[in-house]
N, C-alpha and C positions, 0 to 999 in steps of 0.2 A: 246530357251534360257535355260541356266542351272540355277535353282534356288539354291542360296546358303543357305544352313542350318546353323543357328547361333548356335553354341554349347554352351550349358549352362555351365558356370564355377563352380566348386563345391570346397567348403572349406574342407581342410584337417585340422588335429590337428595342423600342422605346421603353416597353415594358419591362424588358429585361434590365435596361441600363437603370431603371428607376429602382427595381427591386434590389439590385446589387448595392446601390447608394444607400438606401434605406438600411440594408443589412449591415453594411459597413459602418454606418453612422449610429445606428441603434445598439449593434452588437448583442442579438438574441442568443448567440451561442453561449455567453457569460449569463445572460439573464433572459430566460425564454418567455417571462412575462410581457415583454415589449413586443411580441408577435401581434399582439392587438393593435397597439400603436402603428406599425409597420402596415397593417391591414387598412387602417383609416387613412393613412398617407397616401397608400396605393389608390384608394377609392378617390381621394381628394385631386391626385395628378392625373390618374388614367382615366377616371370615371367609369372603371370596371370593379365589380364587388367581388374580387377574389376571396376564397375562403383561405382561413389561415393553413389548414391542410394543404390546399393547392400550392400556396407560396413556398411552403417547406419543401414539398416535393420537387417544384421546379426549381429552387435553389439547389438542392441536391444534383438535379440533372445537369444544370449549368456548370456545377464545380466538376462532374464526371466529365461532360464533353470537354471542358477546358484542360483537365489533366491529360485525356487522351491525345487532344491536339498538342499539348506542350511536349508529352513524350515522343510523339512522331517527330516533331520539328527538333527536338534535342538529339535524336538519332541522326538526323541529316547535317552533314558537315558542309562547310562552304557557302551556306545559304544565310543571307541577312535577314533577320527576322523582324518585323516591324510590329510593336506593341500597340494595341488599341487601349481605349478607356476599359473596355470589357474585360481586356486580358489582365490590366492592371488590379481592376476590382476583384476579379476572381483569385488571382493569386494572393492579394492581401486577406480575402476572407478565408481562404486555405490555410495561410499561414496562422490566422487566428485559432481555426480549428484544431490544427496540430499542436498549439501551445495549450490550448485547453485540455486536450486529451492527455498530453504529457504531464500537466499538472494534476489531473485526476488521478494518474497512475502512481505518481509520488505519494499523494495523500493516502491512497488505498494501501501502498506497501507500508507506509508508517504505521497506520492502524494495525495491520497484521501483525508486524514487528512488535509493537507494544503489547498486543494481546497475547503473543507468544512468551514474551518477557514476564508478564504478569503471571501466566500458568506456570512458567519455570519456577518463579520465586515462591509461589503458593505451595507447589509440590515439594519443593526443598524444604519450606518451613515446616510441613506435615510430616516428612520423613525424619527431621531432625528431632521433632517432639517424640515419635516412635523409638528411635535409638536411645534417647535419653530415658524413656521409662524402663526399657529392657536393661540397661545398665543399673539403674537404681535397684530394680528387683533383684538382680543378680548379685549386687554387693551387700543386700540385706539378708539374703537367704543364708542358713547355716551350712558350712562345708562338712559333708558326710564321707567319713573314710572307710574304705572296704576293710581295713583291718580292724576296726572297732565292731563291724558286722560279724566278723569271723569269731572274735572273742566272745561276743553275746551268744551266739550259736553254740559255741564250746561249752559255756556254763550252763545252758539250757540243756544241752544232751546228758552232761555229767549228773544234773540233779533228777533227771527222768531215770537214768539206769540205777540209781540207789545204791546202798553200800555192796561191797564186793562180797562173794561166799568165802568161807572158811576152806583152807586148802589142807588142814591136818593139824596134828597136836603142836608141832613147832612153827606154826604159821603166826605172823603178827596180827594181833588183834586190832590194831588201830586201823581206821577207814582213811585210805588215802584221800587228801584234799585235791580238788581240782586246780591245777595250775593255769594262771593267766598267760597265755602265748600272745605276744605282742609282736607285731612286725618291727622291723627297724625303724628307729625315729627318722633316719635319713629318708626312707622311703615315703613317710608321711609328709615331711617337710617338702620333699620334691614334687608330690602331687598337689600340694597346696600351692607351691611357687608356680607350677604349670598352670593352675587355674587363674592365678593372678596374672600371669604373663597373657594369658587369653584375654583377660578383660582388658589389659593394657593394650594389647594389640587392637581390640575393637575400639578402644577409645581414641587410638591413633589414626585408625582406619576413618572413624567418623570425623575426626579432626581435619584430615586430608580431604575427604569428601567435602565438608563445609567450606574448606578454602577453595577448592576447585568451582564449586557452585558460586562462591563469592566472585572469583574472577570471571566466570561465565557471565553473571549479571552485569559485572563492570564493563566487560565488552559489549554486552547487549544495550547497556546505556550508552556508551560511546559510539555504537553504531547508530542509536536512535538519534543521537546529538548531530552526527554527521548527515543522517537523512534530512533532519530538519534544517541543517545548514544548506544542503543541496535543494531542498523545496525553496528556502528563501532566495537562493541564487536563481533558481528557475522563475520565481515570481518577478524578481527584478529584471531578468531577461525577457519575461512577457511584457512587463511595463514599458522596458526600451522598445521592444518590437511594436507595441501599440502606439508609443510615441512617433516612431519612424513610419509607420504606416499612415498615421493621421496626418503628419507633415507631408507625406508624398501625395496623399489624397487632396490636401489644400493647395498643393502646388500644380496639381492636375486641373482643380477647379479653375484657379487663376489662370493656367494656360488656356483652358477653354473660354473663360471670360474675355481674355484678350483677343482670342480668335474671333469670338462673337463680335466684339467692338470693331475688329478690324474689318470684318465683312461688312457691318453696318456702314462704316466710314467709306468702304470702297462702293457700296451701293448708292450711298449719297453722291460721290463723286461721278458715278457713271450717270446718274440721273441728272446732274447738273450739266454735265458734257452733252446729254441728249437734248435738254431743254436749249442749251446754247446752240447746237446745230440745227435744231428745230427753228429757232428764231432767225438764225443767219439764211436759212432756205427760205423761210416766208418772207423776209425782208428782200431778197433778191428777186423773188417772183413778183 
């Protein structure tokens, strides 16, 4: 069996320019599905069947080489740099890539901010419900006074001891009755007021927490609105950049067309002069 050796396709300068023009015209950075169209157009123009992967990798290589050369020339002062069509195309494509990356970062930050805002709101709502249930149960529960407990214990102990023993002939035959010893009324009122003050403090604390959370949510919403506005401005700037690049590319194409027409006209003039000289020389002979 004969083994078929797959010949590796190489890019020429003309292939590079064709690829850069197609990328700038189709813009696969925004819509990657157009790489198939770029592949077909490359095959039609260069007669080389490059794969989509090789086209992508070669585009990245061209941009990297241009950036390296651009940084080198930028550091050199006092040297006049002449930009070619290839440099202009690479610069335009690099600007598109930077704009697309910036837009993706803005969208990702907005999604993260929205997610955090929703989580904070849900967490605050659940904590508010828990506080409300605790307060209701505390208000409905009866208040237990320790002075009442002391009185109950005193009565029980007196009933268990029974009547006192006789101490002699002149002793009193009546059985002493247990006396109810209550604490001062002010003490019970003070404890009740303390418990009520504690509940009032908790309610005030919860109210402050609710207001603080509400302020945080308002700030988060304002920040999201600001991010959306920044994103809209970035999209507008992206549109303006695309429009400027498109106009610049059209001007370059017109310039190239004029140069081609000029060269054609110049070639025709030279051919006419050569025919005229040949005619004069042949006539003299």
